N, C-alpha and C positions, 0 to 999 in steps of 0.2 A: 831461588835458583843454588846461592851458596852451600846449603844443608846439603844437596844432592851430590856435589863436589866431592863434599868431607867423607858422604857414606860411600859414593864409589874409590875414593882414596884408600879409603877403608876396606873396599871389597879389594881391590888391585892387590893391597900391602900383604893381607889375608892369603892370598890366591900365590904372591909370591914368596908365601912362607915366612916373613919378616914382621908378623904379629902373634902374641902371646894371648891371652884371655883365662879371664877368671882369678879370685882374689890368691890364689899361690901362686900363680904362674906369674903373675904381675909382678906379686911383690916379688918372687925370685929373680925377676930379670930387671927391675929396681937395684935391689940390694946385691946382684953382681956387675953392677955399670953399663949393661947393654943396653937398657932403655934406652930410647932417644926422647920419647913422648910417652904419658899416659892419659888415657882419657880414661873419664868418670862418668856412669849414667848421673844426670840431673836427677834422677829418681831415686838413687841408694840411700840406703840409709843414712844418716848425720854421724854416726859412726865410721862406715864408709869410707865418708869423705876426709873426714876429720884424722883418717888411719893414713890416707893416701898422701893428702895435705902434707902432714909431718913430715912423713917420707920421703915422698919427692923433694920436702925444703933440702930436708938432711945431705941426701945423694944428690942435689943440685940436679935432678928431673924437670923438665915442664911439665909443669899438668894441666889439664882444662878439666871443663863439667860440660859435657855436651850431651844433649839426647834424652832417651832414655831405654833402660835397658832391653826392651823389646828390640825399636829402633838399631840399638849401637850392635846386638845379638844379630841380627835380621841383615845387618849390611857384610856382616861375615857371614852368614849362612848356617848359623847356629841359633840355638835358643834364645832365651834374655842373657845378656851379661852384664854384669856390672861394674868390669873394668877391663881395661885392655891395653898392653902396652908394645905400642911400635918399636921394632929393634934396626929401625933403618933410617941415618939419619937425614936421606932423602927425601923418603915417604913422610917422616916427623917434618922436615920444614914444610912441602907439601901443604899438609893437613895446616899445620898452626896457621900457616899465612891466609887458605879459606877459611879458619876459625875467626881469626882477625879481622876479615872480612865478612862474616855472620854474623860476629860482636858490635860491628859497624851497624849493620841493618836493622839489628833487633834494638840497639841502644836510642 
């Protein structure tokens, strides 16, 4: 159930225009300080994961590895997406809360 909540929040944030996706845009928003949360697909390459992990640590942006490229892309109504940045603190907090619940149910 949590998984659906996460994906529908991503969908809502997309409709509200508060998400950017794709490696280039995600990186740009993290570095500009606008990203409130970064989500990277679990099936992304190790290089991509490491790059975003390091970048988010440096810029102090929360990061989660979640789902797969198809699922993330589908939630946004696009083709597969390896990374996305939530630009709205409200959406980011809501998604983080759901991610925490989701992590607890699979732990």
